[in-house]
SERO-4910 file (N, C-alpha, C, O; in steps of 0.05 Angstrom, whole numbers):
BEGIN
 pado doro    nc1    nc2    nc3   cac1   cac2   cac3    cc1    cc2    cc3    oc1    oc2    oc3
  Met    A   1695   -269   -107   1695   -254   -132   1667   -244   -138   1648   -259   -135
  Asn    A   1665   -219   -146   1639   -208   -154   1638   -206   -185   1657   -213   -199
  Ser    A   1615   -196   -195   1611   -195   -224   1632   -177   -238   1641   -184   -260
  Lys    A   1638   -154   -227   1658   -136   -239   1686   -149   -240   1699   -147   -261
  Glu    A   1694   -161   -218   1720   -174   -218   1721   -197   -238   1741   -201   -252
  Phe    A   1699   -211   -241   1697   -233   -261   1701   -221   -289   1717   -232   -305
  Ile    A   1686   -200   -295   1687   -188   -322   1715   -178   -329   1725   -182   -351
  Val    A   1728   -166   -309   1756   -156   -313   1774   -180   -319   1790   -179   -338
  Lys    A   1773   -200   -303   1790   -224   -307   1784   -236   -335   1802   -243   -349
  Tyr    A   1759   -238   -341   1751   -251   -366   1759   -236   -391   1766   -248   -411
  Thr    A   1759   -209   -389   1764   -193   -413   1792   -182   -414   1802   -175   -436
  Ile    A   1805   -178   -391   1831   -165   -390   1854   -183   -384   1874   -184   -399
  Ser    A   1852   -198   -364   1875   -214   -354   1885   -234   -376   1870   -249   -386
  Ser    A   1911   -232   -381   1923   -250   -402   1921   -279   -393   1920   -297   -410
  Asp    A   1920   -284   -367   1917   -312   -358   1889   -323   -362   1885   -347   -364
  Tyr    A   1869   -305   -363   1841   -314   -363   1825   -305   -387   1802   -313   -390
  Ser    A   1836   -287   -403   1820   -275   -424   1805   -296   -441   1817   -314   -452
  Asp    A   1778   -293   -441   1760   -311   -456   1763   -340   -447   1759   -358   -464
  Lys    A   1770   -345   -422   1774   -373   -413   1757   -378   -388   1766   -381   -366
  Ile    A   1731   -378   -393   1712   -381   -371   1716   -406   -355   1714   -406   -330
  Asp    A   1723   -428   -368   1727   -454   -353   1750   -452   -334   1749   -463   -312
  Lys    A   1771   -438   -342   1794   -435   -324   1787   -417   -300   1795   -423   -278
  Ile    A   1771   -396   -304   1763   -379   -282   1745   -395   -263   1748   -394   -238
  Val    A   1726   -410   -274   1708   -426   -257   1724   -445   -240   1719   -448   -216
  Lys    A   1744   -458   -252   1760   -478   -237   1778   -464   -216   1778   -472   -193
  Asp    A   1793   -443   -224   1812   -430   -207   1799   -416   -183   1811   -413   -162
  Phe    A   1774   -406   -187   1762   -391   -166   1737   -405   -154   1722   -393   -139
  Ser    A   1734   -430   -161   1712   -446   -151   1685   -432   -154   1670   -429   -135
  Leu    A   1679   -424   -178   1654   -410   -185   1635   -428   -200   1643   -447   -213
  Asp    A   1610   -421   -198   1590   -435   -214   1589   -423   -242   1588   -399   -246
  Lys    A   1591   -440   -262   1592   -431   -290   1567   -415   -298   1569   -395   -312
  Asn    A   1544   -424   -289   1519   -410   -295   1519   -382   -283   1509   -363   -295
  Leu    A   1530   -380   -259   1532   -353   -246   1550   -335   -263   1545   -311   -267
  Cys    A   1572   -346   -273   1591   -330   -289   1577   -320   -315   1581   -297   -323
  Trp    A   1561   -338   -327   1547   -329   -351   1526   -308   -345   1521   -290   -361
  Lys    A   1514   -310   -321   1494   -290   -312   1509   -263   -309   1499   -242   -318
  Trp    A   1532   -264   -295   1547   -239   -292   1555   -228   -319   1554   -203   -323
  Tyr    A   1563   -245   -337   1571   -236   -364   1548   -221   -377   1553   -199   -389
  Glu    A   1524   -230   -375   1501   -217   -387   1495   -191   -372   1488   -171   -385
  Gln    A   1497   -191   -346   1490   -167   -330   1509   -144   -334   1501   -121   -333
  Glu    A   1534   -150   -340   1555   -129   -341   1561   -121   -370   1585   -117   -376
  Lys    A   1541   -118   -386   1545   -110   -414   1559    -83   -417   1577    -80   -433
  Asp    A   1550    -64   -401   1562    -37   -402   1592    -37   -394   1608    -24   -407
  Leu    A   1598    -53   -374   1626    -55   -366   1642    -69   -388   1665    -60   -393
  Arg    A   1632    -90   -400   1646   -103   -422   1651    -84   -445   1672    -85   -457
  Thr    A   1631    -68   -451   1634    -48   -473   1656    -28   -466   1672    -22   -484
  Glu    A   1656    -18   -441   1677      1   -433   1705    -12   -434   1724      0   -443
  Ile    A   1707    -37   -424   1733    -51   -424   1742    -55   -453   1765    -51   -459
  Asn    A   1724    -62   -470   1732    -67   -498   1740    -41   -512   1758    -41   -529
  Arg    A   1728    -18   -504   1737      8   -514   1765     14   -505   1782     23   -521
  Ile    A   1771      8   -479   1798     13   -469   1818     -6   -482   1840      2   -488
  Lys    A   1810    -31   -486   1828    -50   -499   1834    -41   -528   1857    -44   -537
  Ser    A   1814    -31   -541   1818    -21   -568   1838      3   -569   1855      5   -586
  Leu    A   1834     21   -549   1853     43   -547   1881     33   -542   1900     43   -555
  Tyr    A   1884     14   -524   1910      2   -519   1922    -10   -544   1945     -6   -550
  Ser    A   1906    -26   -558   1916    -40   -582   1925    -20   -603   1944    -25   -618
  Ser    A   1911      3   -605   1918     23   -626   1944     37   -619   1956     49   -636
  Arg    A   1952     37   -593   1976     52   -585   1999     35   -576   2022     46   -575
  Lys    A   1995     10   -571   2016     -7   -558   2042     -9   -573   2063    -14   -562
  Asn    A   2041     -5   -599   2066     -8   -615   2080     19   -620   2101     20   -631
  Asp    A   2068     41   -610   2081     67   -612   2105     67   -593   2103     58   -570
  Lys    A   2128     76   -602   2152     76   -585   2149     94   -561   2163     90   -541
  Glu    A   2131    114   -562   2127    132   -540   2107    121   -519   2104    133   -498
  Phe    A   2095     99   -526   2074     88   -508   2087     68   -489   2095     47   -497
  Gly    A   2088     76   -463   2103     60   -444   2088     39   -428   2099     25   -411
  Phe    A   2062     36   -434   2046     15   -420   2051    -11   -435   2043    -15   -457
  Lys    A   2065    -29   -421   2073    -54   -435   2052    -76   -436   2053    -94   -453
  Thr    A   2033    -75   -417   2012    -96   -417   1984    -83   -415   1982    -61   -404
  Ile    A   1965    -96   -426   1937    -87   -424   1928    -85   -395   1914    -67   -388
  Asp    A   1937   -104   -379   1929   -105   -351   1938    -78   -337   1922    -65   -324
  Lys    A   1963    -71   -340   1973    -47   -328   1959    -22   -339   1952     -4   -324
  Phe    A   1955    -21   -365   1942      2   -377   1913      4   -367   1904     25   -360
  Tyr    A   1899    -19   -366   1871    -18   -358   1868     -8   -329   1851      9   -323
  Phe    A   1885    -19   -311   1883    -11   -283   1891     18   -279   1879     32   -262
  Trp    A   1911     28   -294   1918     56   -293   1895     73   -303   1886     92   -290
  Tyr    A   1884     66   -326   1862     81   -339   1838     82   -320   1825    102   -317
  Ser    A   1832     59   -309   1808     56   -291   1811     71   -265   1791     75   -251
  Ser    A   1835     79   -258   1839     93   -233   1830    122   -234   1828    135   -213
  Phe    A   1823    132   -257   1814    160   -260   1783    160   -263   1772    145   -279
  Asn    A   1770    177   -248   1741    180   -252   1734    209   -259   1710    215   -262
  Lys    A   1755    225   -260   1750    253   -267   1775    264   -282   1796    252   -281
  Cys    A   1771    286   -296   1793    299   -311   1814    308   -291   1808    320   -271
  Tyr    A   1839    301   -297   1861    308   -279   1862    339   -276   1869    348   -254
  Tyr    A   1856    354   -297   1860    383   -296   1836    398   -285   1839    412   -265
  Cys    A   1813    395   -297   1790    411   -287   1774    396   -266   1756    408   -253
  Glu    A   1780    371   -261   1767    355   -240   1737    351   -244   1723    346   -225
  Thr    A   1728    352   -268   1700    346   -274   1698    316   -278   1715    303   -291
  Lys    A   1678    304   -266   1674    275   -268   1669    267   -297   1655    280   -312
  Phe    A   1682    245   -305   1679    235   -333   1650    228   -339   1641    231   -362
  Glu    A   1635    218   -320   1607    212   -325   1591    237   -332   1573    236   -348
  Asp    A   1598    260   -319   1584    285   -326   1592    295   -353   1576    305   -369
  Ile    A   1618    292   -360   1628    300   -386   1615    284   -408   1606    294   -429
  Lys    A   1613    258   -404   1600    240   -423   1571    249   -428   1562    250   -450
  Leu    A   1556    255   -406   1529    264   -408   1527    290   -424   1510    293   -441
  Leu    A   1545    309   -418   1545    335   -432   1550    331   -462   1537    344   -478
  Phe    A   1569    314   -469   1575    311   -497   1553    295   -512   1550    297   -536
  Glu    A   1538    279   -497   1515    265   -509   1491    284   -513   1476    281   -532
  Lys    A   1488    303   -494   1463    320   -494   1467    347   -506   1449    357   -520
  Thr    A   1489    361   -500   1490    390   -507   1515    398   -522   1513    415   -540
  Ile    A   1538    387   -516   1563    396   -529   1568    378   -553   1569    354   -551
  Lys    A   1572    390   -576   1578    375   -601   1604    384   -613   1611    408   -612
  Thr    A   1619    365   -623   1644    371   -637   1643    359   -665   1629    340   -670
  Asn    A   1658    372   -683   1659    361   -710   1677    336   -712   1674    321   -730
  Ser    A   1694    333   -693   1714    311   -694   1702    285   -683   1713    263   -688
  Gly    A   1680    286   -668   1669    262   -656   1682    256   -629   1673    238   -615
  Arg    A   1703    271   -623   1716    267   -597   1701    282   -575   1683    298   -581
  Gly    A   1707    275   -551   1696    291   -529   1684    275   -506   1689    282   -483
  Ser    A   1669    254   -512   1656    241   -490   1674    221   -475   1667    213   -452
  Asn    A   1696    214   -486   1714    195   -472   1739    209   -462   1749    227   -475
  Pro    A   1750    199   -440   1775    210   -430   1798    207   -450   1798    188   -466
  Glu    A   1817    225   -449   1840    225   -467   1866    224   -451   1868    235   -429
  Ile    A   1885    210   -462   1911    207   -449   1928    232   -455   1930    240   -478
  Asp    A   1939    244   -434   1955    268   -438   1981    266   -422   1981    257   -399
  Arg    A   2003    275   -434   2028    277   -419   2026    303   -403   2020    324   -414
  Lys    A   2032    301   -377   2030    325   -360   2049    346   -369   2043    370   -367
  Asn    A   2072    338   -379   2092    358   -388   2098    352   -418   2103    329   -425
  Pro    A   2098    373   -433   2103    369   -462   2131    360   -468   2150    365   -454
  Gly    A   2133    345   -490   2159    335   -499   2156    308   -513   2146    289   -502
  Lys    A   2165    308   -537   2163    283   -553   2180    260   -542   2174    237   -547
  Ser    A   2201    267   -527   2218    246   -517   2207    233   -491   2218    214   -481
  Ile    A   2186    245   -480   2174    235   -455   2154    213   -462   2135    218   -478
  Pro    A   2158    189   -452   2139    167   -458   2112    171   -444   2110    184   -423
  Tyr    A   2092    159   -455   2066    158   -442   2067    134   -423   2069    111   -431
  Asn    A   2066    140   -397   2065    118   -377   2051    129   -352   2043    152   -351
  Ser    A   2048    112   -332   2033    120   -308   2046    143   -292   2033    156   -277
  Asp    A   2072    147   -296   2086    169   -282   2084    196   -296   2084    217   -284
  Thr    A   2082    195   -323   2083    219   -338   2056    228   -350   2053    250   -360
  Ser    A   2036    210   -348   2011    215   -362   1987    215   -343   1988    204   -321
  Val    A   1966    228   -352   1941    229   -338   1918    226   -358   1922    227   -382
  Leu    A   1894    223   -347   1870    224   -364   1858    251   -361   1855    262   -339
  Ser    A   1851    263   -384   1839    289   -383   1814    289   -401   1810    271   -418
  Cys    A   1798    310   -398   1776    313   -416   1786    324   -443   1808    335   -445
  Tyr    A   1769    322   -463   1775    332   -489   1783    362   -489   1802    370   -501
  Ile    A   1766    378   -475   1771    407   -475   1797    414   -462   1812    430   -472
  Cys    A   1803    401   -439   1829    407   -426   1852    397   -443   1872    411   -446
  Asn    A   1850    373   -454   1872    362   -470   1878    380   -494   1901    386   -500
  Asn    A   1857    389   -508   1861    407   -531   1871    434   -523   1888    446   -536
  Ser    A   1861    445   -501   1869    472   -492   1898    472   -482   1913    490   -489
  Lys    A   1906    451   -467   1934    450   -457   1953    445   -480   1974    457   -482
  Ser    A   1946    426   -497   1962    418   -520   1991    414   -510   1995    401   -489
  Asp    A   2010    424   -524   2038    423   -516   2048    451   -508   2072    456   -509
  Leu    A   2029    468   -501   2036    496   -495   2048    500   -468   2064    518   -464
  Met    A   2040    484   -448   2049    489   -421   2049    463   -405   2038    442   -414
  Asp    A   2062    464   -382   2062    440   -365   2035    437   -351   2020    455   -349
  Gly    A   2030    413   -342   2005    406   -330   1998    422   -305   1975    430   -301
  Asp    A   2018    427   -288   2012    442   -264   2003    471   -270   1985    481   -257
  Thr    A   2017    484   -288   2009    511   -296   1982    511   -308   1965    529   -301
  Phe    A   1976    492   -325   1949    491   -337   1928    486   -316   1907    499   -316
  Lys    A   1933    468   -298   1914    462   -277   1908    486   -259   1885    490   -250
  Glu    A   1928    502   -254   1924    526   -237   1911    549   -251   1896    564   -239
  Thr    A   1916    553   -277   1908    577   -291   1883    574   -309   1865    591   -308
  Ile    A   1882    554   -325   1862    551   -345   1840    531   -338   1816    536   -344
  Ala    A   1847    510   -326   1828    489   -319   1805    498   -302   1782    488   -306
  Pro    A   1809    517   -283   1785    526   -268   1763    538   -285   1740    535   -279
  Gly    A   1771    552   -306   1751    563   -324   1736    542   -340   1712    545   -345
  Ile    A   1750    521   -347   1737    498   -361   1717    484   -342   1695    476   -350
  Lys    A   1725    481   -316   1707    470   -296   1682    487   -294   1660    476   -292
  Lys    A   1685    514   -293   1661    531   -292   1643    527   -316   1619    526   -313
  Tyr    A   1655    524   -339   1639    520   -364   1623    494   -361   1599    494   -367
  Tyr    A   1636    472   -353   1622    447   -349   1599    450   -328   1577    440   -333
  Asp    A   1606    463   -306   1585    466   -285   1561    481   -295   1538    474   -289
  Leu    A   1565    502   -311   1543    517   -322   1526    500   -342   1502    501   -341
  Lys    A   1540    484   -358   1526    467   -377   1510    445   -362   1488    438   -370
  Leu    A   1521    435   -340   1506    415   -324   1481    428   -311   1461    415   -310
  Leu    A   1483    453   -302   1460    467   -291   1438    470   -312   1414    468   -306
  Glu    A   1446    475   -337   1427    478   -359   1411    452   -364   1388    453   -372
  Leu    A   1423    429   -358   1410    404   -362   1389    398   -341   1371    382   -346
  Lys    A   1391    411   -318   1372    405   -296   1346    420   -299   1328    417   -282
***
């Protein structure tokens, strides 16, 4: 087990959440090493807690199909770029911190989007993707994800690429 795997088990897994002694025992780890990892991985813990908070705020919605935090976290973590414009989330975060400002405060974090519009479609790993704020707002419920990805998302990608060049 490495530091990242430890932090995920410690903060996400229902079997191990906040149970360092159980992790130490089950995986034959040194407790001091675990605490060292805990301190080293502050950014990861912050990101996991943001994702947990998002999950907690949505888990009781009848349209939200992710039944456990574990499944939601691993689905969410599988994306490193916007599904539509394919801009890396780390670049988007940088742009929203440095140059792009919104009145809503949204923008720097990925957003959950249903690929195809429809209130009866649940949010789950088969129907949903992570998208950037601009793609999510632009697509809205106006069109399906494939049409948006082919027609509008390339222009959003160009916009991000130009903004990234301005930062260099």
